[in-house]
C-alpha positions in Angstrom: -21.8 -6.7 24.8 -20.6 -10.3 24.2 -23.9 -11.7 25.3 -25.8 -10.0 22.5 -23.6 -10.1 19.4 -20.2 -11.3 18.5 -17.3 -8.8 18.8 -15.5 -8.7 15.4 -12.2 -6.8 15.1 -10.6 -5.6 11.8 -7.1 -4.1 11.8 -5.4 -2.5 8.8 -1.6 -2.1 9.5 -0.4 0.4 6.9 3.1 1.6 6.1 2.7 4.6 8.3 -0.5 4.4 10.2 -2.7 1.6 11.6 -6.5 1.5 12.1 -8.5 -0.8 14.3 -12.3 -1.0 14.0 -14.5 -3.3 16.1 -18.2 -4.0 16.0 -20.6 -6.0 18.2 -23.3 -6.8 15.5 -23.9 -3.5 13.9 -22.8 -1.4 16.9 -19.4 0.3 16.7 -17.3 -0.5 19.6 -13.9 1.0 18.7 -12.3 3.0 15.9 -8.7 3.6 16.8 -5.8 5.1 14.7 -2.2 5.1 15.6 1.2 5.0 14.1 2.5 1.7 12.6 5.8 2.3 14.4 7.2 -0.9 15.8 5.3 -3.2 13.4 7.7 -6.1 12.6 6.0 -8.5 10.2 9.1 -10.6 9.6 9.1 -11.5 13.4 5.8 -13.4 13.8 6.0 -13.4 17.7 6.7 -9.7 17.8 4.0 -8.9 15.2 1.5 -10.9 17.2 2.5 -9.2 20.4 2.2 -5.8 18.7 -1.3 -6.5 17.5 -2.4 -7.9 20.9 -1.1 -4.6 22.6 -2.9 -2.6 20.0 -6.2 -4.4 20.7 -5.8 -4.1 24.4 -5.3 -0.3 24.1 -8.2 0.2 21.7 -10.9 -2.2 22.9 -13.0 -1.7 26.1 -11.6 -3.4 29.2 -12.4 -7.1 29.3 -13.6 -7.2 25.7 -12.9 -10.6 24.1 -13.0 -10.7 20.3 -15.0 -13.4 18.6 -13.0 -12.9 15.4 -10.1 -11.0 14.3 -8.8 -10.1 10.8 -5.6 -8.2 10.0 -4.2 -6.8 6.9 -0.5 -6.3 7.4 1.9 -4.1 5.6 4.9 -6.0 4.3 3.2 -9.3 5.1 4.3 -10.6 1.7 3.7 -14.4 1.5 0.9 -16.7 2.6 3.6 -18.6 4.8 4.5 -15.3 6.6 1.0 -14.4 7.2 0.2 -17.9 8.5 3.1 -17.6 11.0 1.7 -14.4 12.3 -1.8 -15.9 12.6 -0.4 -18.9 14.5 1.4 -16.6 17.0 -1.8 -14.6 17.4 -3.4 -17.8 19.0 -1.3 -17.2 22.0 -3.2 -14.0 22.6 -6.7 -14.5 21.3 -8.9 -17.6 21.7 -10.9 -16.8 18.5 -10.7 -17.4 14.8 -8.1 -15.1 13.2 -7.0 -14.3 9.6 -3.9 -12.5 8.5 -3.3 -11.3 5.0 -1.3 -8.6 3.3 -2.8 -5.1 3.6 -3.5 -4.9 -0.1 -5.9 -7.8 0.2 -8.3 -5.6 2.2 -9.1 -3.5 -0.8 -11.5 -5.8 -2.6 -13.7 -6.5 0.4 -13.5 -2.8 1.5 -15.1 -1.9 -1.9 -17.8 -4.4 -1.3 -16.7 -6.9 -3.8 -16.4 -10.7 -3.6 -13.7 -10.9 -6.1 -11.2 -8.7 -8.0 -7.7 -7.4 -7.5 -6.2 -4.7 -5.3 -3.7 -2.2 -6.4 -1.9 0.0 -3.9 0.4 3.0 -4.8 1.3 4.9 -1.7 4.9 5.0 -0.5 5.4 1.8 -2.4 3.4 -0.1 -4.9 2.0 -3.6 -5.1 -0.9 -5.5 -6.7 -2.7 -8.7 -5.3 -5.2 -11.1 -6.6 -6.3 -14.7 -6.4 -6.2 -17.7 -8.6 -9.4 -19.6 -9.4 -8.8 -22.0 -6.6 -8.4 -19.1 -4.1 -4.6 -19.1 -3.7 -3.2 -15.5 -3.2 -0.8 -14.1 -5.6 1.2 -10.8 -5.2 3.3 -8.8 -7.9 5.4 -5.9 -7.1 6.1 -4.7 -3.6 9.9 -5.0 -4.0 10.8 -1.9 -2.0 12.3 1.4 -2.9 15.7 0.0 -3.9 14.5 -2.6 -6.3 11.1 -1.6 -7.3 7.9 0.1 -6.2 7.5 1.9 -9.5 4.5 4.2 -9.3 4.8 4.6 -5.6 6.1 7.8 -4.0 9.7 6.4 -3.4 9.9 4.9 -6.9 8.7 8.1 -8.5 11.5 10.0 -6.7 14.1 7.4 -7.6 13.2 7.6 -11.2 13.0 11.4 -11.2 16.6 11.6 -9.9 17.7 9.1 -12.6 15.9 11.4 -15.2 17.5 14.6 -14.1 20.9 13.0 -13.8 20.6 11.7 -17.4 19.7 15.1 -18.5 22.7 16.5 -16.6 24.9 14.0 -18.5 23.4 15.2 -21.7 24.6 18.8 -20.9 21.2 20.2 -20.3 20.5 22.9 -17.8 18.5 22.0 -14.6 14.8 22.2 -15.3 11.9 22.6 -12.7 12.2 18.9 -11.7 15.9 19.3 -11.0 15.5 22.5 -9.2 12.7 21.0 -7.0 14.7 17.9 -6.1 17.9 19.9 -5.4 15.8 22.1 -3.0 14.0 19.2 -1.3 17.3 17.2 -0.7 19.2 20.3 0.2 22.0 19.8 -2.2 23.6 22.3 -4.5 24.0 20.4 -7.7 22.6 17.5 -9.6 25.6 15.1 -9.1 25.1 15.3 -5.4 21.6 13.8 -5.6 22.9 10.3 -5.8 24.7 10.7 -2.4 21.6 12.2 -1.0 19.6 9.1 -1.9 22.1 6.8 -0.5 22.6 8.7 2.8 19.1 8.1 4.1 18.0 6.1 7.1 14.8 4.6 5.4 14.8 4.7 1.7 11.0 4.3 1.2 10.0 7.0 3.6 12.9 9.4 3.1 12.6 9.3 -0.7 8.8 9.1 -0.8 8.3 12.4 1.0 9.9 14.2 -1.9 7.3 12.9 -4.4 5.3 16.1 -4.4 8.2 17.9 -6.1 7.7 15.6 -9.1 4.1 16.6 -9.6 4.8 20.3 -8.9 7.5 20.2 -11.6 5.2 18.5 -14.0 2.5 21.3 -13.4 5.3 23.8 -14.1 5.8 22.3 -17.5 8.8 20.0 -16.8 9.0 17.4 -19.7 11.1 15.2 -17.5 8.5 15.2 -14.7 5.8 14.5 -17.1 7.7 11.5 -18.5 8.4 10.1 -15.1 4.7 10.3 -14.2 3.7 8.8 -17.5 6.2 5.8 -17.0 4.9 5.4 -13.4 1.4 5.0 -14.7 2.5 2.3 -17.2 4.4 0.5 -14.4 1.2 0.4 -12.2 -0.7 -1.0 -15.2 2.0 -3.5 -15.8 1.4 -5.0 -12.4 -2.2 -5.7 -13.4 -1.0 -7.2 -16.7 1.3 -9.5 -14.9 -1.6 -10.8 -12.8 -3.7 -11.3 -15.9 -0.9 -13.1 -17.6 -0.7 -15.6 -14.7 -4.4 -16.4 -14.9 -5.8 -14.0 -12.3 -9.3 -12.5 -13.2 -8.7 -8.7 -13.3 -12.1 -7.5 -14.3 -12.3 -5.2 -11.3 -9.2 -3.4 -10.1 -9.6 -1.6 -6.7 -7.1 1.2 -6.5 -5.9 2.7 -3.2 -2.9 4.6 -2.0 -2.1 8.2 -0.9 0.0 8.8 -4.0 -2.2 7.5 -6.9 -5.5 8.8 -5.6 -4.1 12.1 -4.6 -2.4 12.8 -7.9 -4.9 12.9 -10.9 -2.0 13.0 -13.4 -0.7 9.6 -12.1 -4.1 8.1 -11.8 -5.0 9.2 -15.4 -1.7 7.8 -16.6 -2.4 4.5 -15.0 -6.0 4.3 -16.4 -4.8 5.1 -19.9 -2.1 2.5 -19.7 -4.4 -0.1 -18.3 -7.0 0.5 -21.1 -4.2 -0.3 -23.6 -2.8 -3.3 -21.8 -6.0 -4.9 -20.2 -8.9 -3.4 -22.0 -11.5 -5.4 -20.0 -10.2 -4.2 -16.6 -12.4 -1.8 -14.8 -10.4 0.5 -12.3 -12.3 1.4 -9.2 -10.8 4.2 -6.8 -11.4 2.9 -3.3 -13.6 5.5 -1.4 -13.7 3.5 2.0 -10.9 3.1 4.4 -9.2 -0.3 3.9 -10.0 -1.3 7.5 -13.6 -1.7 6.3 -12.2 -4.8 4.4 -10.6 -6.2 7.6 -13.9 -5.9 9.4 -15.7 -7.7 6.5 -13.1 -10.5 6.6 -13.5 -10.7 10.3 -17.3 -11.1 10.1 -16.8 -14.0 7.5 -15.0 -15.9 10.4 -17.9 -15.9 12.8 
C-alpha cells in the first residue's frame, strides 16, 4: 500500500460525530465514523493523543500516513490549531495540518477560495484574508452567541415566549412545544430549565425542532425567531465582508440550516439584502472530503 501510493488521511471532528477517511492514491483505505466524545481541543496533548488513537483504530495495522489533515470542532484560533499540530508530531512522522472544522467546507465543495458557514448545534463563519490569514466570526457558544444554530434558536425562542408571557399573552404553539419539551408546567419555569442543564449547547439544541414545528403550526413568535436567526447568520457573512474577506462563494453546512428550509430561506433572503454579490452554496458532500483534499495538498 505504502509502496504504490502515499496514504493521506483526512479527519473531520464535529461537535457530535467524527469521520476519518483515508486514501492510497485513489484507492479508499478507511471510512470510519465514531462519536466525538473525549475530544478536548483546548488541551493540545490530549487532542493529539485522541486523534492518534482514532487513526490507530480506523487504519489497517501497520499503516503509516504520508499526510494528515484535521478539521477540529472548537479549534478556534490559528495558535490553538498550531499547538495541536505540533503535538501530533509526537505520533506521526508526516506533514500535518490542523484547522477549525468550518474550514473544511470550501475544499469539500471543490472550491479554491470562499467562506464557510456552519449552523448546526452552534454557528460560525470562517474565511481568509488576501494574504491567506484565517479569520473566524461567531462561534461564541450557546450562552453568548451561536445565533442561528440549534442552541441559539432555542435560547431566543424561550426569550420570545417569556416576553409574550410578560405582555399577558396566552401561551401559543411555541410556548406549548417548549413547555412539553423541557417538561415544565408554565412559561416562567423555562428559565430555570435552561440554567439547570449539563451541556447548554447539546441540551438546548435538541429542542430546536419544537421551534420549527410551532412555526409550521402558525406561531408568529416562532416565525419571528426563525427570521431573526436567518438575519443573524447573514450578519456573520457581512462581518467577514466588512473585514475585507472575499465572500463571493458562501458554502453552507450544518444539520440545522440545511435540514430546515425556513431557516435556510431566511438566511438566503437576508444575505441577498446585506451582501448582494454573495452566492450561497449548500454543501452536498461530507466535510471530511475537505480534510482529504487538504491532506493531499501536503504530499
